N, C-alpha and C positions, 0 to 999 in steps of 0.2 A: 431861078427855076422857071419863071413864067415866060421869059423872052428867049431863053436858051433852048436850042434843039435838044431833044431827049438824048441823042447820041453823045452830046457833050457832057451831059449830067451823069451818065451811067457810071463812069469810074469813081465818081464822088458821091454816089447815092447814099451810102451808109453814113458818110460824114455829114451830108446835108440833112438827112432825117434826124440824126443824133443831135445836130446843132439846134434844129427846131424843137425837138423833144426837150432839150435842156432848158430852152427859153419859154416854153409854153407855160411853165409854172411861175413865171416872173411876176413881181408885184407891180410892174410897169405896164399899163394898159396898151401903150403903143407897141411894146415888144410882143405882148400876147396877141395883139391884132395881127402882126406880121407872121408870128409863129403859127397861129391857127390857120391862116390862109395858106401859108407856105407848106404846112403838112398836107393839106388837101391837094394842093397843086402837085407836090412832089410824088405823093402816092398815086395820083391819077396818071402822071407822066410815066411812072415806072411800070404801069400795068402792061405796056407794050412789050417790055423785056420779059416779064413773067410769062406772057403768052408765047414768047419765042424760046422758052425753056430756061431762062435765067432766074429760076425760082429761088435761088439762094439769096437774091437781092431783097426779097420781100418775104419774110417768114411770118407765120401766124403770130409769133411773139411780137414782132414789129407792128403788125396790124392792131393787135390788142393794146399795145402800149400807146399807139397813136390815138386810137379812139378813147382810151382811158384818160389820156392827157387832155384832150379837148373836153371830155365829160367833166373832169375835175374843175376846169374853168367855168363851165356853164352851170355846174351844180355848186359852185363856191358861194361863199357868204354874200358877196356884193350882188352877184347876178341873180342867184336863187331867191334872195330876199330884197329885190331891187326897190320895192316900195318903202323899205326902211332905211335906205342908204342914199344920202345926197350925192355921194361920189359915183353913183351908178351911171349918171349921164356921161361921165368920162369913159366908162367901160362899154358904152353902147356899140361903138365901132368894133371893139374886140369881140363882143358877142356876135355881131353880124358876120364877121369874118370867120369865126369858129363855126358858125352854122353853114356857111359856104363850104368850109373845109369838110364838114361831115357829109354834105351832099356829094362832093367830088369823090370822097372815099366810097360812099355808097354806090355811085355810078360805076366806079372802076372795079370794086371788089365784092359786091354783094353776092355774086355767084361762087366766089372762091373761099369765103370765110364767114363763119357765124359771127365773128366780131364786127364784120362790116355788113351784116344782113339788114334787111328792112326792119326786122324785129328788134335789132340792137340799136339802129340809128333813128328810125322815124319817131318813136315816142319822145326821145331826148330832143330831137330837132323841133318837133311840133310844139313842145312845151315852151320853147324860147320865143315863139312868134307872138306878136309882130316884132320885128327888129328895126332899128333906126341907127343913126350915127354915121352911116356910110351909104350914100344913095345908091351906088352901083350894087352893093351886096344886098341891100334891102330889096331892091327891085328883083334881083336874082332869086332870092328866097321866097318872096311873095308870089312871083310868077310860078315857081315850082309848086307852092301850096295850091294855087288855083288850078294848075294842071292836074294835081292829084284829086281835087274836088271834081273837076270836069270828068275825070276818068272813073269817078266813084270808087276810088281806092279804099279797100276795106279797112286799112289801118288808120286812115284819115277820116273817111266818111262813115262814122259809126255813132251810135246813140250817145256814147260817153263823151264824144268830142263836139257835138253839135253846138252846145252853148259857147264853148271856147272859140269855135270857128266863127260864130256870130260876132263875138267880141273882136276877133282879129279883123274880119272883113269890114267891120264898122270903122276901124281905125285906118286901114291902108288905102282907102280911096282918096289918095293924095298924090300929086305928081312927083313928090320927093320919095315916095314909098312904093310906087307901082307905075309901070309903063301903061300906055293907052290900052293895049290888049288886055292886060291884067285888070285894069280898072273897069273895062267893059264886062269882064267876067264877074267882077265883084257886084256890079249893078244887077247882073242877071241872077246870081246865086244867093245873094244876101236875103232877098225876100223869101226865097224857097227855104233857106235854112232857118230863118226867123219863124216861119210857119211850122217847121218841124220842131222848133224849140218850145212851142206853147204847150 
């Protein structure tokens, strides 16, 4: 899905998404990692066909099932209670890739469906941060967080989130977790957020 042109994927879209949906509930973290990322990538790629009128390819039911499938992973026992489970370290990459999947779905579909709206996606996504286990996806998600902070996005930059944001930013100032631009923003915003948290 990632390297194939969207035109080649269109005839197989239903099969591709159903395949990923079937495996998102796997007990194997490597499979969940691929399925979470794959769902986000597939749903993002197919937005172009929706815009051209092929709305039968992406129904509201499919969007709901996709977000619910990723949600079930992120709110599952191992990830939601990660401090209680030694095996969580093996699931970190799956968590990071599911978070990337959520953002790709948000970017493509937030204007088309309540199931992919900021209200549906951002609280779930933000609750997972910081993420690790996959350097590329960790950097992607943490960059998006700092962009939201920089834009003073109301669903991220609010009183209820300030303490959590301080905790996240204090962790991600590391070359494996954030690129140089993101780390510069961390250094800028962390003192501001800490002052707000007092």
